C-alpha positions, 0 to 999 in steps of 0.5 A, a space after each residue: 872687535 868682533 869681524 874682520 876684513 881678509 881678501 879671498 881669490 876665489 879658483 876663477 882669480 876673482 878677488 872678494 873681500 869679506 866680514 869673518 867673525 873672530 867670536 865664532 871659532 871659525 876657521 877660513 875653510 868655513 868663511 870660504 864656505 860660508 861666503 859660496 866661494 868655492 863650489 860645494 863639495 870642492 872644499 873642507 870635503 873632509 871637514 875641517 879635518 886636515 885629511 883632505 887639502 881641498 882647501 889649500 889656500 897660497 897665502 899672499 899677505 905678510 900675516 904671522 900664522 902659527 907653525 903647520 902641524 904634524 897633520 897639516 905638515 903630511 897633508 900638503 906632502 901629499 897635495 897638488 899644486 903645493 907652493 912654499 906659502 901653502 896652506 890648509 884653510 881649515 888649519 888657519 882660525 880667525 883672530 882679529 891677529 889676521 885682519 887684512 889677511 889675503 888668500 888665494 884658493 889653490 886650484 881643485 885637484 880635479 
């Protein structure tokens, strides 16, 4: 399998079911950017280094995700609009196990 289906709810509340490749070493933030589901310059500002929280999302499905790294925990501790199900999209790597993942983009911090 090389593609999985992911549902992404954008910041306007619109749901998008997208195909995400599992064979390109992408993360969720990069998938959002490739489908242009957030305005340019409002997501992945730090380039996916877990240093800005612009790719924060709320995981809506019951998928088991890897534990948060110390860097991700620290960034979420300083971010706005954080919820119990908040994760940084740049830290969610696209794998076959994530087929059917549902996420909602957190509001922009501006």
